[in-house]
N, C-alpha and C positions, 0 to 999 in steps of 0.2 A: 503494499500500500504504500509506503514512504517513497517508494521509487515512483509511482505513479504521480504523487504531488510534486515531487522534485522535477518530474519529466513535464509537467504542465506548467510549472514555474519557469524552467528554462525555455519551452516553447513561448511562453508570454512574453520573456525578456528578449528573445530572438525576434518575435514579431514586432514589438515594440520598435524594433530599430528600423523598420519599415516606415514608421511615421515621420521622421524627418526627411528621409528621401521623397517620400510623397508629397510632403509639403513644399520642398524645394522644387521640384519638379512641376508639381500643380500650380503653386503661384506664378512661376516663370511662364509657363505656357498660357495660362489664362492672361496674364499682363500682354505678352506678345501678340496673342490671338484678339484681344480686345482693340489693341493699339491699330490693327489691320482692319479691324470693322469699323471705326470711326470714320466719318466722312474724309476727313484730311488724310488720314492713313491710307483709305482706299485708293484715293488719288495718287498718293506719292508712290504705294506700293503698285499700282496698276503701271505707271510710267516706268518704274524700276524693273518689275517683272517683264514688261514689254521690252526693254532694253537689252534683257538678258536672253531674250527669244521665248520667254513663256507667254504665249499669247492664246486666248484673249487675257490682257493683263489684269483687268477688273475682276473677271469671274474667277481666275485663279487665286487673286488676294483673298478674295470673299471665301473660297473654299478654304484656303489655308488657313484664314482666322477662324473659321467655324470649326476646322479639325484642331486647331491649337487649343481653342477654349474648351472643346469637348474633351480634348485629353488632360488638359489641366483639371478642370472639373471633376473628372473621373479619378484622377490621381488622388485628388484632395479627398473625394469621397470613399475612394475603395471600392470603386463599383465600376464595372467592365474595364478595369485596369489593363488587361492584356491587349483588347483593341486598342485602347488609349496609347499604349506603349507603342504599338505598331505605329500608329499616327505620328507619335513623336520622333521613331527611327525614320521614317519616310520623310517628312518635312525637314529633319535636320540633315538627312543623307543629300536632298535637293540643294538645301542652303549651303552645304559643303561644296558639292559639285559645281553649282552654278555662281557661286559668290567668293567662298573663304578659301579653297583650295590653292588658288593661284597666289594667295598671299602667304602661304606656309603655315605654320603651326601657331606662332605667337600671337595672341589675342591682342597685344597692343598695336600689331601691325595689321589688323583685320583678318587675323588667321582662324582657323578651326578649332582651336583650343576648347573653347566654351560649348561648342556644339559636340564636340567629342564626350565632354563631361555629361552633357544631358542625355546623350545616347546611351552612355554606359549605365545611368540610373534608369532609363527607360528599358534597357537590356536586362538588369536586373529585375524588375517588376515582371517584364514578359516572362521570364523563367519562374520566378517564385509566386508570382500573384500578388495580392495587396496585403496578406497576412490577416491575422484573426482580429485586429482592430480596424474593421472596415464596416461598410454598409453592406458589402457582399456577404460578409459572413453572418450577420445578422439576419438577412434574407434567407441564407442557407439553413440557419437554424430554425427559422420559422417556418420554412418549407417541410423541413425534416419532422416536426412536431415533437411530441413528450413520450416518455416510456416507453412500452412496447412498441408503439407505432413508429418512433424514431428508430428503433433497432431494426423494424421490418424495411423501413425507409432507405437505410444505411445499406442493407444488405440487397434490396431490390429497388433503387431508385426510380422515382417515376419520371415523366417526361420535364418537369418544371425543374427538378432536383439535376438532372442529367443537363438541362440547358445552362442553369446556374454555373454548375461545375465547369463547362466548356468555356464559357465568358469570363471565368473568374478573372 
């Protein structure tokens, strides 16, 4: 019994380590996404995207802004974390390829250092999921139920549980 308590404590500590990662990634992505969705940001972004050969610029700025806000909000809440991590990986890979790669690694020279850090956090969340301190974990617990019903659903998960585990 003591081993199970210790194991739960250790898991809680490890899962608590996801909170600062999710907070850093989430706030950064929401900030950058909202700046692209504001009218001034849309116009500047559309011009920049068009100059980089990403056309139509305005549509891609809006799509990027929506993807970044979704990724940030999802990371903060710990819900749909893996699709959010994919969105971060894609947007940052494009940013590196189209903007930062030619400037090298150094962020002070316009390089891709910061993009790589965001991608590393996103890759970690893609592999591990949001952890136990998340909206997703709470929804999973609600879908499993209590008592014997919970044991049955763990052994034979229904469609809702399978979908929740898939998009974790």
